[in-house]
N, C-alpha and C positions, 0 to 999 in steps of 0.2 A: 586333665586333658581338655582341650577346648572343643567347642561344638563342631567346628569344621573338621577337626581330626576324627572325632567320633563318627561324624556323618560319612567320612571317606574310609573308615575302617583302619585308620592309622593309629598304631599303638605307640605310646610313649613310655619310656622306662626311666625312672629317676632313682638316684642312689645306687646305680648299678656300677660296680667297679670292674672295669674291663681288664681282663688278663691278656686276651689275644683276639685277633680278628683274622678269619680265613676267607679271603675274597673268592677263592675258587668254589667253596661250598656255601658261601654267603651265611656264615655263622660267626657269632660273637660269643666268646667264652668268658664267663665272669670269674671273679676271684675264687669262688668256691665250686667251680665246675658247672655252674648253671649255664645253659646255652640258649641263645636267642637266634632265630632265623630272620633274615631280612631280604627284602627286594631292593630297597634303596636305603642306605644307612646315612643318617645325619648324626654327628656326635659333637657335643660341646665339651671340650676338655675342662677338667677342674681348674678353677682359678687359684693360683698359688703365687706367693711372692717369688721374686727372682732367686735362683739358687744361691747367688752370692749373699743374699740377705740371710738365708738359712745357714749357709756355711760359716758366716761371720758370727753367728749366734746372737745377732741383734733381734731376730724374730723370737718372740716369746712362745709361739706355737707354730705348728705347720701352716697355719693360716696367716701368719705375719706378726707384726708388732702390735701389742695391745694398746688401745687408745681410749681416751675419754670420748664417749660417743657424741657429746655436744661440741667439744672443741678440737678433737683429733690430737690433743696433746698426748705425749708419751710419758713414760716414767722419768725421762731425762729433761732437764730444764731447757726450754727453747728448742725442743725437737718435736716435730709433728710428723705423722704418717698419714698418707692418703692413698687411695686407689688400691692396687694389688698388694701393696706392702702393709696395709692396715688390716688388723684382725677385727673385723666387725661384721655383723650380719646385715650386709647390704650388697646389692648388685655390684659387680666389678666393671660394669659398663663405663665407658668414657664419660658419659653424661654425669654419672655419680661422682667420679673423680674430679670433674670440673666443679661441681657444686661444693665438694669438700675443699678444693683449692680456694674457691671464693670465700668460704668461711674463714679459713686460716689466714688468707691475705687480709681480709677485713679486720680480723682480730689483732693481727700484728700491727696494722696501721693504727688502730685505736690505742694499742699499747705503746707504740713509738711516739705518736703525736699527742696522745692524751685527749684527743677529740673524738666524740661519738660514743656509742655504746657497743660493747661486745655482743656478738650474736651467736646463737647455738645452731647446730646443724639440723635442718629440717628438710629431709630429702623429698623431692617431688619428681617421680619418674612416670613415664607413660608406658 
C-alpha cells in the first residue's frame, strides 16, 4: 500500500478473487465467502489472454503462451508471444507490450538482414 493510501485510510486488497458484488449493500464477496465492505470500489480485472487463445489450446497455462523471457520466442519456430498472450511475470500494461514488440522486431531484423546484434528484453517501467 502506498503512503497516500495509508494516509487517507484507503485499504487495498491483492490476490482477492471476487465471486460477486452487491452494489445495494456495497459488499464484495470473495471466492471462499470472505466479504469486504466499500464506499467506493476500484477493481482491476485479472490480465488473461483472449479466450480464443485459451480455447485453441495454444496457451500453455491460463496466463498464456510460455515464452523465453529474453527473446519472447515460443516453443514453435518463428513464433513469438507478447502482451496479454505471453505467460511471463511482467505487467500487462501497453508500455510493456510495446517494449516486447521492439525486442521481437529488432531481433527479427537482425535475423533477416544478418546485421547488428540480437538484444534481450530488459523491461523499464515507471
